[in-house]
Backbone as ProteinMPNN parsed JSONL, in Angstrom:
{"seq_chain_A": "MELDLGFSDSVMNARELLSALRATPLATVVPENATVVYTDGACSGNPGPGGWAWAISPTGTPNGSGAEKPSTNQRMELYAVIDALRSLHHINGVVEVRSDSTYVVKCFTDKWWQGWLTRGWKNSQRQAVANQDLWEQLLAEVVKRGPEKTFFTWVKGHSGEPMNDLVDALAVAAASA", "coords_chain_A": {"N_chain_A": [[15.593, 6.059, -9.896], [14.144, 2.841, -10.375], [12.774, 0.867, -8.084], [12.942, -2.816, -7.795], [10.809, -4.857, -6.894], [9.935, -7.547, -7.597], [7.864, -7.962, -9.503], [6.161, -9.165, -11.981], [6.348, -8.369, -15.541], [4.008, -8.313, -16.316], [1.436, -6.77, -15.495], [-2.124, -6.919, -14.375], [-4.482, -5.601, -16.706], [-6.458, -2.654, -16.808], [-9.074, -2.907, -17.086], [-9.475, -6.077, -16.476], [-8.564, -5.683, -13.762], [-10.67, -4.133, -12.496], [-12.736, -5.989, -13.139], [-12.037, -8.058, -11.435], [-12.087, -7.119, -8.948], [-14.578, -6.04, -8.659], [-15.914, -8.561, -8.532], [-15.456, -9.741, -6.263], [-16.316, -8.15, -3.561], [-14.563, -5.632, -1.398], [-14.336, -6.134, 1.97], [-15.915, -4.86, 4.753], [-15.599, -5.137, 7.642], [-13.437, -5.732, 10.195], [-11.929, -8.735, 11.089], [-11.345, -10.469, 14.154], [-8.996, -11.958, 14.514], [-7.332, -11.206, 12.357], [-4.221, -10.588, 10.491], [-2.077, -7.851, 11.408], [-0.771, -5.229, 9.91], [1.606, -2.814, 9.753], [2.305, 0.122, 7.813], [4.533, 2.608, 6.261], [5.466, 5.389, 4.649], [8.298, 7.672, 3.815], [9.952, 10.777, 3.047], [12.844, 12.936, 2.351], [12.487, 15.904, 1.498], [10.288, 16.631, -1.087], [9.929, 16.063, -4.364], [12.282, 13.853, -3.157], [15.216, 11.898, -1.406], [13.723, 8.947, -0.669], [12.085, 6.5, 1.65], [10.469, 3.498, 2.824], [8.609, 1.247, 4.726], [7.427, -1.597, 6.614], [5.906, -3.317, 9.206], [5.044, -6.232, 11.195], [2.162, -6.142, 13.646], [1.856, -7.494, 17.004], [4.566, -7.32, 17.576], [6.578, -6.233, 15.73], [7.905, -7.874, 14.129], [7.706, -9.915, 11.506], [9.54, -7.666, 9.459], [9.936, -5.048, 6.914], [11.939, -3.053, 4.75], [12.943, -0.321, 2.474], [14.372, 1.732, -0.076], [14.055, 4.389, -2.284], [15.514, 6.782, -4.609], [15.55, 9.719, -6.484], [12.485, 10.196, -4.935], [9.02, 10.174, -4.14], [6.799, 11.212, -1.363], [4.168, 9.986, -1.561], [4.876, 7.74, -3.393], [6.508, 6.252, -1.721], [4.656, 5.504, 0.476], [2.948, 3.597, -1.166], [4.673, 1.874, -2.041], [5.588, 0.592, 0.288], [3.386, -0.64, 1.287], [2.686, -2.382, -0.828], [5.068, -4.002, -0.912], [4.735, -5.26, 1.816], [2.257, -6.706, 1.495], [3.064, -8.54, -0.624], [5.105, -9.78, 0.897], [3.879, -10.987, 2.832], [2.301, -13.224, 1.495], [1.99, -15.814, 1.998], [0.403, -15.93, 4.195], [-2.734, -17.068, 4.619], [-5.068, -16.074, 5.69], [-6.943, -13.141, 6.88], [-5.725, -9.982, 6.264], [-4.839, -6.992, 7.872], [-4.341, -3.767, 6.781], [-2.556, -1.206, 8.356], [-2.35, 2.336, 8.149], [-0.927, 5.563, 7.941], [-1.321, 7.046, 5.826], [-3.749, 8.895, 4.114], [-4.105, 8.758, 1.564], [-3.564, 6.235, 0.303], [-5.224, 4.73, 2.09], [-7.836, 5.586, 1.604], [-8.221, 5.22, -1.159], [-9.061, 2.604, -1.019], [-11.291, 2.473, 0.957], [-12.917, 4.44, 0.142], [-13.318, 3.782, -2.545], [-11.733, 4.87, -4.742], [-10.364, 3.713, -6.655], [-12.143, 2.307, -8.139], [-13.376, 4.493, -9.969], [-10.956, 5.403, -10.987], [-10.373, 3.167, -12.765], [-12.581, 2.661, -14.334], [-12.646, 5.203, -15.607], [-10.594, 4.864, -17.384], [-7.757, 4.853, -15.955], [-7.82, 7.789, -15.147], [-8.296, 10.552, -13.187], [-10.75, 12.11, -10.788], [-10.832, 14.721, -11.946], [-10.284, 14.021, -14.473], [-7.576, 13.953, -15.074], [-4.46, 12.32, -15.448], [-3.85, 9.439, -13.451], [-1.933, 9.819, -10.7], [0.985, 7.866, -9.944], [0.391, 5.689, -11.343], [1.619, 3.044, -11.908], [2.4, 1.99, -9.6], [-0.142, 1.931, -8.106], [-1.384, 0.018, -9.918], [0.268, -2.23, -9.436], [-0.249, -2.627, -6.737], [-3.325, -2.961, -6.641], [-3.387, -5.245, -7.909], [-2.095, -6.871, -6.215], [-4.011, -7.084, -4.133], [-6.092, -8.202, -5.521], [-4.989, -10.738, -5.956], [-4.562, -11.849, -3.334], [-7.055, -11.423, -2.313], [-9.691, -9.716, -2.232], [-11.775, -9.661, -0.308], [-10.198, -10.573, 1.912], [-8.39, -8.545, 2.639], [-7.986, -5.609, 4.393], [-7.944, -1.95, 5.047], [-6.814, 0.177, 7.073], [-7.107, 3.528, 8.478], [-4.611, 5.203, 10.461], [-3.653, 7.698, 12.806], [-0.879, 9.629, 12.213], [2.219, 10.05, 13.751], [1.523, 10.02, 16.527], [2.082, 8.969, 18.748], [1.204, 6.293, 18.781], [2.643, 2.982, 19.119], [3.467, 1.032, 17.069], [2.965, 2.499, 14.612], [4.869, 4.562, 14.999], [7.152, 2.867, 15.085], [7.327, 1.724, 12.231], [7.666, 4.342, 10.906], [9.915, 5.314, 11.894], [11.739, 3.31, 10.707], [11.167, 3.879, 8.063], [12.161, 6.352, 7.719], [14.762, 5.825, 8.371], [15.527, 4.24, 6.207], [15.216, 5.893, 4.03], [17.393, 7.5, 4.783], [19.585, 6.142, 4.407]], "CA_chain_A": [[15.919, 4.619, -9.944], [12.848, 2.062, -9.939], [12.769, -0.393, -7.091], [12.545, -4.273, -8.274], [10.011, -5.519, -5.978], [10.016, -8.707, -8.016], [6.717, -8.077, -10.203], [6.296, -9.357, -13.412], [6.101, -7.175, -16.468], [2.448, -8.51, -17.285], [0.536, -6.392, -14.418], [-3.433, -6.831, -15.049], [-5.13, -4.278, -17.244], [-7.638, -1.795, -15.962], [-10.451, -4.01, -17.15], [-9.231, -7.158, -15.592], [-8.644, -5.373, -12.54], [-11.9, -3.718, -12.298], [-13.726, -7.089, -13.075], [-11.861, -8.958, -10.446], [-12.244, -6.333, -7.75], [-15.948, -5.962, -8.465], [-16.206, -9.758, -8.462], [-15.632, -9.977, -4.704], [-16.19, -6.655, -3.012], [-13.898, -5.249, -0.407], [-14.912, -6.293, 3.201], [-15.997, -3.603, 5.7], [-15.374, -5.437, 9.228], [-12.079, -6.442, 10.24], [-12.176, -9.991, 11.95], [-10.342, -10.248, 15.385], [-7.91, -12.722, 14.001], [-6.449, -10.47, 11.189], [-2.728, -10.261, 10.642], [-2.064, -6.734, 11.347], [0.802, -4.925, 9.191], [1.654, -1.263, 9.736], [3.2, 0.583, 6.746], [4.726, 4.047, 6.244], [6.374, 5.977, 3.729], [9.033, 9.009, 4.277], [10.701, 11.444, 1.919], [13.638, 14.115, 2.831], [12.124, 16.733, 0.549], [9.156, 15.816, -1.872], [10.547, 14.646, -4.079], [13.744, 13.6, -2.562], [15.427, 10.663, -1.016], [12.547, 8.342, -0.085], [12.169, 5.206, 2.111], [9.478, 2.813, 3.118], [8.536, 0.271, 5.596], [6.197, -2.205, 7.137], [6.089, -4.441, 10.159], [3.81, -6.831, 11.799], [2.115, -6.021, 14.893], [2.555, -6.271, 18.011], [5.913, -7.44, 17.841], [7.474, -5.521, 14.713], [8.677, -8.658, 13.267], [8.543, -9.648, 10.528], [9.44, -6.126, 8.871], [10.722, -5.069, 5.572], [12.127, -1.51, 4.222], [13.736, -0.018, 1.173], [14.461, 3.241, -0.452], [14.145, 5.043, -3.71], [16.16, 8.159, -4.912], [14.769, 10.306, -5.854], [11.12, 9.6, -4.893], [7.939, 11.053, -3.367], [6.088, 10.585, -0.339], [2.956, 8.933, -1.983], [5.377, 6.475, -4.031], [6.865, 5.425, -0.58], [3.544, 4.806, 1.246], [2.511, 2.591, -2.046], [5.772, 0.722, -2.016], [5.449, -0.087, 1.782], [2.043, -1.531, 1.253], [3.108, -3.406, -2.004], [6.082, -5.261, -0.331], [4.005, -6.109, 2.838], [1.469, -7.749, 0.938], [3.808, -9.625, -1.303], [5.879, -10.516, 1.701], [2.782, -11.835, 3.549], [1.621, -14.096, 0.633], [1.93, -17.102, 2.682], [-0.68, -15.96, 4.973], [-4.062, -17.257, 3.881], [-6.073, -15.573, 6.437], [-7.214, -11.848, 6.752], [-4.57, -8.934, 6.5], [-5.258, -5.517, 7.906], [-3.113, -2.71, 6.514], [-3.032, 0.004, 8.999], [-1.494, 3.309, 7.501], [-1.172, 7.055, 8.227], [-1.589, 7.67, 4.378], [-5.251, 8.81, 3.579], [-3.975, 8.558, -0.06], [-3.58, 4.786, 0.336], [-6.478, 4.023, 2.689], [-9.146, 6.133, 0.878], [-8.16, 4.43, -2.522], [-9.951, 1.365, -1.113], [-12.469, 2.572, 1.746], [-13.78, 5.474, -0.908], [-13.23, 3.234, -3.94], [-11.095, 5.726, -5.643], [-9.832, 2.787, -7.57], [-13.359, 1.973, -9.054], [-13.388, 5.594, -10.796], [-9.756, 5.383, -11.815], [-10.287, 1.952, -13.758], [-13.973, 2.85, -15.017], [-12.138, 6.158, -16.601], [-8.981, 4.363, -17.953], [-6.654, 5.697, -15.14], [-8.031, 9.193, -15.128], [-8.865, 10.84, -11.882], [-12.103, 12.742, -11.05], [-10.635, 15.902, -12.594], [-9.812, 13.523, -15.819], [-6.185, 13.919, -15.158], [-3.888, 10.98, -15.299], [-3.671, 9.108, -12.023], [-0.346, 9.824, -10.266], [1.597, 6.871, -9.204], [-0.263, 4.467, -11.736], [2.571, 1.964, -12.068], [2.281, 1.338, -8.395], [-1.442, 1.407, -8.224], [-1.642, -1.153, -10.72], [0.779, -3.373, -8.645], [-1.071, -2.778, -5.401], [-4.487, -3.432, -6.911], [-3.226, -6.666, -8.425], [-1.825, -7.607, -5.159], [-5.199, -7.078, -3.532], [-6.873, -9.285, -6.243], [-4.309, -12.252, -5.767], [-4.466, -12.12, -1.895], [-8.383, -11.709, -2.261], [-10.263, -8.283, -1.806], [-12.382, -9.903, 1.011], [-9.074, -10.911, 2.941], [-7.331, -7.197, 2.724], [-8.56, -4.416, 4.655], [-7.234, -0.996, 5.033], [-7.524, 1.15, 8.291], [-6.011, 4.811, 8.695], [-4.216, 5.6, 11.727], [-3.187, 9.035, 13.132], [0.72, 9.512, 12.404], [3.098, 10.982, 14.826], [0.437, 10.299, 17.522], [2.448, 8.124, 20.036], [0.849, 4.991, 18.43], [3.88, 2.487, 18.968], [3.904, 0.359, 15.826], [3.215, 3.413, 13.519], [6.238, 5.223, 15.302], [8.275, 2.109, 14.345], [7.556, 1.783, 10.708], [7.835, 5.721, 10.725], [11.569, 5.388, 12.009], [12.315, 2.433, 9.971], [11.202, 4.363, 6.716], [13.221, 7.465, 7.759], [16.127, 5.299, 8.39], [16.09, 3.708, 4.645], [15.471, 7.178, 3.377], [18.58, 8.379, 5.187], [20.807, 5.293, 4.216]], "C_chain_A": [[14.635, 3.786, -9.543], [13.47, 1.019, -9.032], [12.356, -1.745, -7.851], [11.837, -4.924, -7.038], [9.69, -6.724, -6.377], [8.6, -8.888, -9.167], [7.117, -8.408, -11.498], [5.952, -8.3, -14.4], [4.642, -7.261, -16.844], [1.484, -7.965, -15.984], [-0.95, -6.397, -15.216], [-3.725, -5.524, -15.584], [-6.143, -3.678, -16.51], [-8.959, -2.879, -15.952], [-10.525, -5.123, -16.428], [-9.046, -6.882, -14.208], [-9.982, -5.038, -11.883], [-12.963, -4.975, -12.178], [-13.322, -7.828, -11.836], [-12.134, -8.249, -8.937], [-13.848, -6.2, -7.436], [-16.544, -7.634, -8.131], [-16.371, -10.356, -6.862], [-15.296, -8.724, -4.073], [-15.259, -6.723, -1.828], [-14.76, -5.453, 0.742], [-14.798, -5.294, 4.159], [-15.52, -4.044, 7.178], [-14.332, -6.32, 9.132], [-12.104, -7.526, 11.321], [-10.862, -9.686, 12.898], [-8.955, -10.863, 15.127], [-7.143, -12.266, 12.923], [-5.055, -10.559, 11.594], [-2.782, -8.823, 10.488], [-0.733, -6.219, 11.018], [0.521, -3.334, 9.249], [2.608, -0.884, 8.495], [3.313, 2.039, 6.943], [5.878, 4.368, 5.251], [7.257, 7.306, 3.965], [9.708, 9.506, 2.955], [11.136, 12.59, 2.504], [13.459, 14.754, 1.685], [10.988, 15.988, -0.25], [8.971, 16.46, -3.113], [11.982, 14.853, -3.517], [14.042, 12.225, -2.14], [14.166, 10.082, -0.214], [12.785, 6.906, 0.63], [10.625, 4.74, 2.535], [9.601, 1.767, 3.841], [7.257, -0.357, 6.211], [6.63, -3.183, 8.323], [4.793, -4.814, 10.595], [3.485, -6.529, 13.368], [1.672, -7.23, 15.562], [3.835, -6.18, 18.04], [6.996, -6.576, 17.009], [8.148, -6.255, 14.134], [7.617, -9.523, 12.779], [8.465, -8.244, 10.143], [10.292, -6.353, 7.653], [10.985, -3.436, 5.441], [13.082, -1.35, 3.062], [13.718, 1.383, 1.018], [14.393, 3.398, -1.948], [14.541, 6.393, -3.654], [16.115, 8.426, -6.199], [13.194, 9.57, -6.034], [10.142, 10.681, -4.372], [7.375, 10.569, -2.02], [5.1, 9.525, -0.721], [3.69, 7.544, -2.497], [5.917, 5.699, -2.805], [6.061, 4.782, -0.032], [3.086, 3.723, 0.137], [3.373, 1.55, -1.781], [5.758, -0.061, -0.75], [4.512, -1.167, 1.68], [2.255, -2.764, 0.216], [3.845, -4.721, -1.456], [5.703, -5.842, 0.786], [3.12, -7.095, 2.312], [2.076, -8.814, 0.282], [4.634, -10.468, -0.213], [5.023, -11.314, 2.546], [1.897, -12.861, 2.667], [1.242, -15.373, 1.204], [0.997, -17.265, 3.456], [-1.836, -15.938, 4.438], [-5.149, -16.69, 4.583], [-6.021, -13.894, 6.252], [-5.958, -10.842, 7.011], [-5.185, -7.486, 6.508], [-4.257, -4.885, 7.704], [-3.58, -1.438, 7.238], [-1.821, 0.984, 8.502], [-1.815, 4.688, 7.691], [-1.545, 7.897, 6.997], [-3.147, 7.558, 4.111], [-5.087, 8.514, 2.03], [-4.115, 7.172, -0.288], [-4.87, 4.293, 0.899], [-7.615, 4.554, 1.985], [-9.239, 5.75, -0.49], [-9.156, 3.283, -2.307], [-11.202, 1.725, -0.112], [-13.327, 3.588, 0.894], [-13.625, 4.946, -2.278], [-12.696, 3.945, -4.897], [-10.866, 4.816, -6.959], [-11.088, 2.466, -8.661], [-13.465, 3.192, -10.207], [-12.22, 5.572, -11.746], [-9.82, 4.415, -13.133], [-11.558, 2.362, -14.573], [-13.364, 4.214, -16.03], [-10.929, 5.982, -17.388], [-7.958, 5.236, -17.28], [-6.718, 7.184, -15.18], [-8.475, 9.569, -13.653], [-10.135, 11.72, -12.108], [-12.144, 13.911, -11.791], [-10.246, 15.518, -14.132], [-8.468, 13.921, -16.298], [-5.565, 12.56, -15.041], [-3.57, 10.624, -13.796], [-2.198, 9.059, -11.576], [-0.153, 8.147, -9.724], [1.018, 5.488, -10.079], [0.41, 3.234, -11.961], [2.456, 1.298, -10.687], [0.995, 1.124, -7.919], [-1.647, 0.069, -8.84], [-1.073, -2.376, -10.07], [0.026, -3.682, -7.581], [-2.565, -3.467, -5.638], [-4.554, -4.944, -7.418], [-2.76, -7.366, -7.192], [-3.006, -8.023, -4.179], [-6.106, -8.186, -4.26], [-6.227, -10.643, -6.063], [-4.54, -12.55, -4.311], [-6.258, -12.224, -1.936], [-9.048, -10.38, -1.571], [-10.919, -8.618, -0.346], [-11.442, -10.339, 2.174], [-8.289, -9.717, 3.179], [-8.37, -6.219, 3.172], [-7.543, -3.193, 4.938], [-7.928, -0.045, 6.032], [-6.49, 2.479, 8.278], [-5.883, 4.891, 10.043], [-3.511, 7.042, 11.841], [-1.542, 8.946, 13.1], [1.022, 10.279, 13.368], [2.149, 11.177, 16.14], [0.793, 9.582, 18.951], [1.975, 6.625, 19.729], [2.293, 3.928, 18.138], [4.308, 1.595, 17.602], [3.705, 1.268, 14.474], [4.695, 4.192, 13.714], [7.292, 4.464, 14.626], [8.516, 2.166, 12.883], [7.733, 3.264, 10.295], [9.566, 5.753, 10.706], [12.137, 4.437, 11.185], [12.112, 3.179, 8.234], [12.21, 5.604, 6.574], [14.391, 7.126, 7.446], [16.568, 4.998, 6.897], [16.001, 4.742, 3.951], [16.765, 7.74, 3.525], [19.943, 7.369, 4.615], [21.643, 5.407, 2.99]], "O_chain_A": [[14.097, 4.02, -8.461], [14.53, 0.437, -9.263], [11.347, -1.668, -8.551], [12.54, -5.526, -6.226], [9.023, -7.297, -5.516], [8.396, -10.015, -9.617], [8.157, -8.051, -12.052], [5.255, -7.356, -14.028], [4.107, -6.426, -17.574], [0.765, -8.825, -15.474], [-1.059, -6.008, -16.379], [-3.325, -4.481, -15.067], [-6.659, -4.278, -15.567], [-9.56, -3.428, -15.029], [-11.518, -5.305, -15.723], [-9.336, -7.77, -13.407], [-10.354, -5.6, -10.853], [-13.854, -5.005, -11.33], [-14.243, -8.254, -11.139], [-12.361, -8.923, -7.931], [-14.331, -6.236, -6.304], [-17.588, -7.786, -7.497], [-17.184, -11.177, -6.436], [-14.149, -8.279, -4.045], [-15.141, -7.803, -1.251], [-15.91, -5.02, 0.657], [-13.689, -4.838, 4.436], [-15.033, -3.148, 7.868], [-14.19, -7.295, 8.393], [-12.31, -7.154, 12.477], [-9.839, -9.042, 12.666], [-7.917, -10.314, 15.496], [-6.23, -13.0, 12.544], [-4.69, -10.601, 12.769], [-3.448, -8.391, 9.547], [0.286, -6.581, 11.606], [-0.506, -2.759, 8.888], [3.596, -1.576, 8.245], [2.496, 2.692, 7.592], [6.935, 3.753, 5.108], [6.531, 8.165, 4.466], [9.959, 8.783, 1.991], [10.352, 13.327, 3.102], [14.135, 14.373, 0.73], [10.803, 14.789, -0.044], [8.087, 17.309, -3.222], [12.62, 15.906, -3.49], [13.234, 11.346, -2.443], [13.676, 10.678, 0.746], [13.673, 6.188, 0.169], [9.706, 5.558, 2.561], [10.676, 1.175, 3.749], [6.2, 0.266, 6.303], [7.714, -3.766, 8.27], [3.749, -4.167, 10.51], [4.356, -6.639, 14.231], [1.109, -8.072, 14.862], [4.381, -5.156, 18.45], [8.086, -6.263, 17.488], [9.086, -5.774, 13.499], [6.696, -9.864, 13.52], [7.456, -7.598, 10.427], [11.031, -7.292, 7.359], [10.239, -2.648, 6.023], [13.913, -2.211, 2.772], [13.165, 2.152, 1.804], [14.697, 2.48, -2.709], [14.06, 7.164, -2.823], [16.52, 7.635, -7.052], [12.815, 8.75, -6.871], [10.447, 11.863, -4.217], [7.599, 9.403, -1.699], [5.16, 8.371, -0.297], [3.272, 6.438, -2.155], [5.786, 4.476, -2.845], [6.275, 3.584, 0.154], [2.769, 2.692, 0.73], [2.99, 0.46, -1.356], [5.908, -1.283, -0.761], [4.748, -2.351, 1.92], [1.998, -3.935, 0.496], [3.513, -5.906, -1.479], [6.186, -6.955, 0.997], [3.22, -8.271, 2.663], [1.716, -9.965, 0.527], [4.827, -11.672, -0.378], [5.489, -12.365, 2.987], [0.84, -13.283, 3.135], [0.202, -15.938, 0.864], [0.544, -18.392, 3.654], [-2.168, -14.954, 3.776], [-6.254, -16.818, 4.056], [-5.144, -13.392, 5.549], [-5.265, -11.015, 8.014], [-5.797, -6.921, 5.601], [-3.209, -5.194, 8.272], [-4.572, -0.764, 6.961], [-0.643, 0.633, 8.437], [-2.999, 5.014, 7.605], [-1.951, 9.059, 7.017], [-3.74, 6.495, 3.93], [-6.023, 8.034, 1.391], [-4.893, 6.886, -1.198], [-5.562, 3.506, 0.253], [-8.482, 3.706, 1.774], [-10.319, 5.927, -1.054], [-9.97, 2.976, -3.178], [-12.246, 1.172, -0.457], [-14.545, 3.477, 1.028], [-13.82, 5.741, -3.198], [-13.129, 3.729, -6.029], [-11.157, 5.181, -8.098], [-10.899, 2.407, -9.876], [-13.639, 2.817, -11.366], [-12.323, 5.679, -12.968], [-9.441, 4.744, -14.257], [-11.318, 2.33, -15.78], [-13.673, 4.177, -17.221], [-10.355, 6.902, -17.971], [-7.385, 6.166, -17.849], [-5.66, 7.809, -15.245], [-9.052, 8.692, -13.01], [-10.557, 12.037, -13.221], [-13.203, 14.275, -12.302], [-9.944, 16.39, -14.947], [-8.161, 14.172, -17.464], [-6.232, 11.675, -14.504], [-3.084, 11.458, -13.032], [-1.386, 8.293, -12.095], [-1.028, 7.438, -9.227], [1.158, 4.364, -9.595], [-0.318, 2.28, -12.235], [2.417, 0.068, -10.646], [0.86, 0.095, -7.257], [-2.073, -0.886, -8.189], [-1.701, -3.435, -10.071], [-0.378, -4.829, -7.394], [-2.943, -4.394, -4.922], [-5.543, -5.674, -7.347], [-3.063, -8.557, -7.131], [-3.0, -9.076, -3.541], [-6.778, -8.974, -3.594], [-6.948, -11.639, -6.025], [-4.741, -13.747, -4.107], [-6.701, -13.288, -1.506], [-8.844, -10.132, -0.382], [-10.634, -7.944, 0.644], [-11.899, -10.452, 3.311], [-7.404, -9.866, 4.021], [-9.408, -5.993, 2.55], [-6.348, -3.467, 5.051], [-9.072, 0.405, 5.989], [-5.277, 2.39, 8.09], [-6.834, 4.697, 10.801], [-2.824, 7.437, 10.899], [-0.967, 8.229, 13.92], [0.256, 11.115, 13.848], [2.024, 12.262, 16.708], [0.096, 9.58, 19.966], [2.405, 5.753, 20.483], [2.935, 4.054, 17.096], [5.477, 1.566, 17.216], [4.176, 0.894, 13.4], [5.491, 4.386, 12.796], [8.124, 4.943, 13.857], [9.563, 2.533, 12.35], [7.997, 3.366, 9.097], [10.287, 6.11, 9.775], [13.275, 4.763, 10.849], [12.932, 2.935, 7.348], [12.906, 5.826, 5.583], [15.099, 7.678, 6.605], [17.64, 5.362, 6.411], [16.784, 4.715, 3.001], [17.287, 8.387, 2.617], [21.079, 7.812, 4.447], [22.641, 4.699, 2.856]]}, "name": "protein", "num_of_chains": 1, "seq": "MELDLGFSDSVMNARELLSALRATPLATVVPENATVVYTDGACSGNPGPGGWAWAISPTGTPNGSGAEKPSTNQRMELYAVIDALRSLHHINGVVEVRSDSTYVVKCFTDKWWQGWLTRGWKNSQRQAVANQDLWEQLLAEVVKRGPEKTFFTWVKGHSGEPMNDLVDALAVAAASA"}
């Protein structure tokens, strides 16, 4: 079952995304006044019932969560970030997404998106990029917000970091609901 996150059917095509992302490069230094949002995805089995969640640091509110059955952990990680950015559209300042997903974070820090878009949604092995439907939506959200106002930071999962533990618990609960 596909989740409806309120996206229109007209997601930017690869050429438009590449052009927009190249026009304003992703920034690399997070300002101190950034709004910090933690995101996580969980799956009971992979594939299996999945859940995703996000929460604003340091209080944990606002937050959001949802589920998809069946799903994969990677899809849930992506849904969490997409919904967080959409829910924070009213914040004009910088947003820092903190995630324990190297899959999500490295797409931006290592610019995987650039190769994918240049190769027509093929990965470095010339295979179709997994979860292209969600990557298109996430990249479009970054473009809408402004690449210079969207940061991605990796945090170690299950390490006692309170906000990461909170979104993990919310994602697991959503997957179990």
